[in-house]
N, C-alpha and C positions, 0 to 999 in steps of 0.2 A: 504494499501502499503505501508504501515510502515514495518509491518510483512515480506514483501517480500525484502526490502534491510535489514531486521536483519536476516532474513536467508541467502542471499547472504555474509554478511560480516561474519556470524559464520564458513559457507562451507569455505570462504579463509583461515581465523583463522585456520580452521581443519586441511586443506589441507598443510598449510603454515607448523602446528604443525607435520604431518605425515613427511614433506619431509625435516624437521630437526631432525627427531628423526633416521629416515634412513640412515642422513646422520651423524650423531654419531653413528651408530651402525655399 
């Protein structure tokens, strides 16, 4: 079950990074 939590956190970080990149672009 820890893998699921890790993937959820990773996807959240990835989506926030994409949002920040689109904001700066």
